[in-house]
N, C-alpha and C positions, 0 to 999 in steps of 0.2 A: 900211935896208929900210923900205919904206913900210907904213903901217898899211893893212890891207885892210878890206873892207866890213863893215857891221853884219850883212848877211845871212850872210857867212862866219862871223861870230861866232855867229849863231843856230844854226849847225850844231853847234857845240861844246856847246850847251845840251842837245842830245839825247845830246852826249856825256853738208826734205822728208824730209825725213827719209829715213832708210833703215831700214825695218823689217828687222831682222836677227837672226840667232842668234849670240850671243856665242861666240867661241872662246877668248878670254882676257880675263877670268877664266872659270872654268867656268860652264855654264848655271845659271840660278837655279832652285832646287828649286821644285816645284809649291806654290803657295800662299804663297810667300815673296817679299816685295818688299824690295829693298835700297835703293831710293831713291824718294821721293815728290816729284814735281814740284808746286810750290805754284801753285794756280790764282789768277788775278787779278793776277799780278805781271808780265805780259808774256811774251814768248817765252823758252823755256828753252834752245834750241840753234838754231844756224844750220847748214844743210846745204849743203855746197860740193862741187860736182862737179869732179873733176880727172882729168887723163890719168894722172898718176902721183903717189903720195903724197909722195915724197921732197922735191921742191923746197919746197912749202908747209909740210909738216910739219917739215922740218929748220929752216926759217927761224923758225917759231914756237917750236920747242924750243930752238934755239941762241941766238936773240936775246932771246926773252921768257921762256924757262924753262918753257914749257908742258909738261904731262905727257901721255903717250899712255895714256889710261885703259883703253882696250879696242881690240882689233882683232877682225874677224869677217867672215863672208860675208853678203852681202845676201840677205834672205829672198826666195826665188822667188815667194812669194805677193804680196809688195810689188811686185816687178818686173811681175808679171802684172796687178796692179791698175792700174798706170800704162800698160798696153798695150804693154809691151816684147815683142819677138818671142820665141817659144820658142827656148831655147838661150842667151838672154841670162843673164849672171851678173855678179858683181861682189863688191866687198869694201868695208869701211869701216875708218876709224881715228877714234876719238873722242878729241879733244884738249880739255884743260881747263887753265886757270890753276891753279897749286897751291892746294889747299884751297878752291876755289870750286865752289859747287853751281849756279851760273847762268852764262850766257854761254859755253856749250860750243860747240865747232866740230866737226861731224861731217864729215870728208872722205869722199867716196864715189867709187869708181872703177867704171865700168861696162865690162864685157868682152863682146866678141862682138856689138857694135851700132855703127851709124854715129852719129857725134856732130858737132855744130857748136857754136860759141860762142853763148851766149845773147845777148851784146852784142859783136858782132864789130868795131864801129867804136870809135874812140878818143874820140869827142865826148861830153862829159859830158851835153849836152842831148838826146842820143838817149834814147828812152823804152823801157821794158820791163824787167821783172824787177827784181832788186836790184842797186844800183850798188856799195855798199861796206859793210864792217863798220867800226865806229868803236871806237877804243881810246884809252886815255890812255898817256902815256909820261913818263919823267923828262926826256927830251930828244928831241924829234921829229927833229932833224937827225941824231942817231946812228942812228935807225931808217932814215932815208933812206940814210945811208952804208952801212949793212948791206945794204940792198936793192941799191944801186949795185955793191957788191962782188960780188953774184951776177949782175950784168949786167942788172938790172931798172931801170925808169925811174920817174918821178913825173909827175904832172900839172902841178906847179908847184914852184918853189923854196919852202922853208918861208916861210910868211907870218905876220907878227905883227900882232895886232889887239887892240883894247880892247873887252872885253865887259863893260859895266857896272862898270868899274873894275878888272876882272881882265885882265891882259895875257897873251894866249894865243898860242901858236905852233902852226901846223898844216901838215901836208904829206900829200898823198894818194899812196900808193905803189901802183904797178901790179905785182901779183903775177902768176904764170903763170895761164893758163886764164881770163883775163878777170876775175880776182878783184882788187878794190881794197881797200886798207886805209887808212882815214882816221885819221891819228895826231895827237893833240893833247897838247901839254905846256904847263904853267903857267910863265910867265916871272916874274910877280910878282902877288900874294904867293905864297909856297910853298903847294902844295896840301896839304890835310889829309884824312885819312880814307881814303886809298888806300895799302894796304900791299903792293901787288903790282906796283909800277912798275919793277922790274928788267927793262929792255927795254921791254915794253909790257904793258898790262893785258888782261884778258878783254874781249871785245866787249860793250858795254853798249847799243849802238844799231845800227841798220842804216838805210841811206838808199836811197830809190828815186827815180829820175827818172821822172815820170809825164806822160801826155798830157792828163789830165783830173783835176785835183786834187780837185774837188768830188765826182766819182764815187768816187774812192778814199776820201775822208773818209766818205761814206755807207757804204761797205763796212766800214771799220774801226770807225767810231763806232757806227753803228746796227746793223751786222751782228755785230761782235765786242766791243763794249763798251769801246772805247778812248775817251779824251777828249783834247782839245787841251791840251798844256802851253803851246804858243805857236802862233799861226797868223796869217798876214798877208803882205803884199807889201812889198818894199823895192826902191828904186832909189837907188844911191849919188849923193850930191849933187855929187861931183866924180869924175874918172877915178882909179881905184885898181887895184892888183893884187887879184885874187881867188884864193881857194884852190882853185877848180875850173877854172882856166885860161880863164875868160871873157876875151876881148880887152879890154885896158884901156879902149879908146875906146868899148866898149859897156857898161861897168860902170855908167855914169850914164844909160843909156838903156833897158836891158833889166830889167824887173821880175823878181825871183825870188820866186815865190809858194811859200810854205812852210807846212807843218803838222807840228809835232812832237807825236806822239801817244803816250799812255801809258795803261796800265790802272789804275795807282795812282801816287801821288807817289813819287818816287825815280827813279834813273837807269837801273835795269836793265830790259831787255826793251822798249825803246822802238822805234818805227817813225817815221822822218822822211821826209816826202814833199816833193819839190821839182819845180816846173815853171818852166822858163825861158820866160816870156811873150814871144812874138814870135820865138822860135827853135823851128821845128817839129821839126827833127832827123828821124831815122828811128825807126820804131816796131817794136821787136823783141819785143813782148808775146807773140806766138804761139810764140816760140822758148824761152820761159821754162818749161821742163818737162823731166823726165828723158827721155833720158840726156844732155841737152846740158850744156855746160861753163860753169861760173860759179857764183855764189851762187844756188842754186835756190830757197831759201825758208827759213822758220823753223818751228819746232814750238812750238805753243801749248797748254799744259795747260788743260783745261776740266773743269768740275764735272760736266756732264751733256751728253754728245755729242748726244743727240737734241734737247735744248732748244737747243743751239748751232746745229745745222743748221736747225732750224725758224726761229730768229731770222734766220739768213743768207738763208733762202728768202724772207723778207719783203722783202729788198732785192734779190731776183733772183739770188742766188748759190747755185748747186747744186753738189754734190760733183763734183770733177774726178776723184777716185779714192776708192774705198770707198763707204759705210762697211763696216767689217768688224772682226773680232777678230784681233789680232796679238800676237806675243811680241816685245818689244823691250827689249833690255838697255840700261841697267840698270834699266828701269822695271818689268819683268815683263810680265804679261798686260795688254793695253790694248785699248780700243775706239778705232778710228782712222778718220779720213776726212781728205781734203784738199780745199781750196777754192782758187780763183784769183781775185785781184782783177782789176778792169778792165785794169790794166797788167801782168797776168801774175804778180803777186807770189803765190807759193805759201805758204799757211798750212796746216800740217798740225795738225789738232786731235787731242788725245790725252786720253782719259778713262781714269783708273786706277780700276777698280771697287773 
């Protein structure tokens, strides 16, 4: 198997929530908070819109050992804030890797509304919304095999590449409802410090394909306080396989402009932006909103919601929903608002008073 590009390797380096009333476990008593999301560490959870919980939930539980932490009904006030019609309803299931307080996945199902896929095309270089959740695994090929057993496909056969002396294997799995899972495993030397790789880990990063990476960087860096872990362009010196299915004969011709952003050092809660220069693709940014299907966005804890919104306003980003007060389990009472990046990436801001 040929080594793939450095730009593919860079993706491994970065290796909307549904405001709702919890039904299981019981509602949090007034004044009591059972969990405090830490600000300044990146996003806390990803929100994924699905037609039905079972396919994605069962894959994460059976293959990776995720726990279903909670189930519940979507808060009508949250649905109303997003402009969903009267009579719309829905439910959520909150999934987490055992013992982990970050990298949660909140599956949401909308009922009584028309839906479309956020990213209906299969081309990686199509822009708009979030493309994938990134996880680590003991063996990426085994995750691919588990996906194939369910009738799902991948963007590429597992690709092996050298990232600064680390030999990495990657495959991008296509889950239902336009949800992609980018799976990374270490070939050599053995990985250390990850104790949850039975199957695959919690998501530590999410990737977005964008049409204007500089505008996205202004939104995340100046608006939300992220900073670049790595940023730059790359063109492969020779034709190689890539982990995103770019034709081999274009790998040494098409620059991949990339920015891996974080709020603080460490791998949790990162955002990775990628733009295929010279491949325009389709722009699905306007479709990246509830109740459409796919990875809708991420929830980001903030210290002061008003200050965060004021900072975003300075870069031209106004709330797409909210602000308002909500009760969201397991966080308790929160102040909440949602903003959308130029490519439609939803970031829901959450202040715990």
